[in-house]
N, C-alpha and C positions, 0 to 999 in steps of 0.2 A: 640528416645529420644537423648539428650544432656546433656552434662553436663561438667563444668570446676570447677577443685579445685581453690577458687580467692586465697589462701594462707594459708600455716599452719604450726604452731608452737609456742610458749609461746610467740611472740610477734601480735596475731591475725589468727584467721581459720574463714574461711567462702566458704560454695559450694554453687555451684547455678547450676539445674537442671532444664529441660526444657524438656515439648512433648505436641503436638497439641499445642493451645493456653494458656497451663497453665503454668505457671514458680512458681519455689519456689526457699529460701535459707536456708539453713541447717549453725545456727551460724549465727552472727553480730559479730565477734571479732574486726573488724578495726572498725575507723570511719567512718560517715557515708559519707564524701568526698570523702574516702579512697577507700569504696565500690564501689561509683558509679565511680570512677576515673577507676578501673577495671574490673568494667563491660564496661565501654566505650569502651575497648578493643577488645567487639567482637558486637559494635552495639545494647548491650541492655542499657534500660533506667530503674534503680532502680523503677521508678513510675511505672512501667509495672507488676513487680512480684507480685505475688495474697498471697502469705502467708511467714510467717519465721517461722522454726522451732529450737527451742534450745534443747543442748544434757545436757549442765548443766549451771550452775551460774557460773563459774569461767570468769575472765574478758578476757580473752581472747578468749573467747564466745561470751559476750554478749556485748560489750562495747560499742557497734553502735546499737543495738539491741531498747532501747528507742527512739534515734535520729531518728530513718528512717522510726520508727512506726507512730512516729505523724508527720514526714514532710511528709512521704508518704501514711495515713491514712492504711499502712499496717496492719492486722491482725498477732499475735506472737500467736503461741501454743507451749503449753510446759505441763507436769507434775505438781500437786502441789507442790512436792518440786523445781522444777526446779525456780519456779514463786517466792517460801516464798523464798528463796535464794537470788534471784538477784531482789527483788523489792529495794532495797537501789541503786541499779545502774541503772535500768532501769528506775523507776519512773515510771511514767504514760506511758498506753501505750495507742492508738488509741482503740486498739480491742485485749480482751486476751480469748482465746481459750483452757482451762483445757479437757489435756484425760488424761486417764488412761495406768500407762505403759504398754505395750504389745495390746495395742487397734490399730485401724485401723482408721486413719482420710481418708476421701475422701474431694476431692477438685480439682473439676472439672475434666480436664484429668486425674488426678492423686492418686494413692493411696499411703499414708505415714505411717507406720509401725513402733513403736516404741518398742524398746528390753531392755534390764537391761542389762548393762556394770558394771563395779568395778572400783571405782574410790572415791576417800575423795570429794565428796559432796551429796547431801541430796537424791537426787532419778537420777543417771546421767541416760542415754538413747543411743543408737545409734539409723539407721532410714533403713529400705528399702525403696525406693522409686520406684514404679512400674504405667507402664502405660497402665499394661495389658499385654503385648508384654515383655516387657523388664524390668530389676531391675538394679538397684546402689544399693550399701548397703554402709554405713557410719559408722565405727566404728574405732573411735579415743579412747585415756582417759580411756584406763581401762589398770589393774596392770593385772589380769589376762584372762583365758580365761575358759570356759565351754563348757559342752553340747549342753546348749542352743544358747550359740555363734554358735558353730559348724553346728548346725542343721537352723539355720537361716538365713547364710551364707553361707550355702551348694550349692543352686542351682540359684545362681547372674550371668547377664551377666556382670558388673562390681564391682571391691572391692575397697573403700579405707578404708585401714589397717594402723593401727598406728605401726611404727619401729619407737620408739621413743630414743634410746640410745645402743651404745654398752661398754658392761660391761666393757673394761677396759678402754675403754677412761672414762666409770664414776668414775671408782676405782680410776685410776691417776690424776684425772682433779680436776678444785680447788672447786667444791662443799665441804663442811663441811658434816662431817661423816651424821649429822642428816638430812640432806639433802638427800644425796646419799641413808638411809635410804626406806627414803619418796618416791623416784622416784623405788627403786625395790621392793617397798611393794606390795600385793598384790589388794589395791587400789591407786597405783599412774600410772606406766607405763610400756609398754612393752620391751623388751629389741628386739635389733632384731633377736636375736637366737631365742628366746621365739615364736617370732610373724611369723617367717620364718616357722619353724615346726607346728605351726598352718595352715601355708597359704597351708605346702604341703598338706594336708588333704584337702582343699577346690578345688582344681583346677578340672577342670574337660570338657572335652572336648568343650563343649558351651560358657566358659568362654572368654570375650574378652579384657580385662583390668585390671590390677591391680595396684593400686596407692600406693605408701608409704607415709605415712604420719603423720605428727607432728613429726618431727625428730628434734631433739637436737641438736641447733646449735652451744650449746659446748660441748655434748657428742657424739654427731656423726655426720657422711657425708654421703654423698650420694653416693659414690662408695661403701662405707663399708656394705652400707644398701642393695645397688643392690647384692652384692658378696653375703650377707649372705643368700636373698630372692633367690637366682638363683641356690647358694650350692648345696638345698634342691629341686629343681623342674626340671623336665625334661626338656632336651634341647627346645624343643617345645614352651615350655611355656616362653621362656627367653625373648623373643621380647614382650611380653606383659607388662612386668615390667618398670614404670616410677617412679619420685619421683615429691612429690608436695613441691615445694620452699617455702620458706615466703613472699619473699619478690614482687613476681610475680603473675600471674595466670599460671596453666597449658595451653596448649593449650584447644580449646573446641572437647573433643571427641564426637563421635558420636556411638551410639549403632546401629545396623543393624542385 
């Protein structure tokens, strides 16, 4: 199984995952041209992708969904709430596949299971993507963590986890108080310290990679997020940590 975070942050989000002859995107928060450009770094053609799965209806996750669905005859998967919330932005889709949150979708060589997260949208989800041998978890845009999340993420080979903001930077930064409250709420975004404490309980001997994602360009920095995670983890896990940038893809990671 291989994967790359094509970009992560308030200006756009997308994750590419492949195994065998099957490949999918989780979210399409960039223009169609930009997604094509970022996939081309790895020699991947957008037209070969088998499905697009949406986490929720915010623009930084669905901006390019309608365009690439129509242009590439790409089926789009989401729950009812996300389709309802995104219909004005994505408009007509090539194919719309609706699922119930927490159910598993089978798409050729991959199984994709959604799980509920906490965000200010109609029915936001994260995903577990498995090929039967390895599993990648994508969990961003959540304002709180739960026992359900801990259970879902406990045995993954790779974690993509939100480290959105540093509390001091948010408090002393340019955001008005109302927006600060929204970010810090249990339907907003995870602070570094909360994400790190959550991550501490998720590490296990078979964990291969941890990508810190959806960092705020205004209220966080990569070095601060990495320090927060490293501070609570045993030293042997520090080499697993990396940060997903906003303006370019991560490397293509391989699970072995």
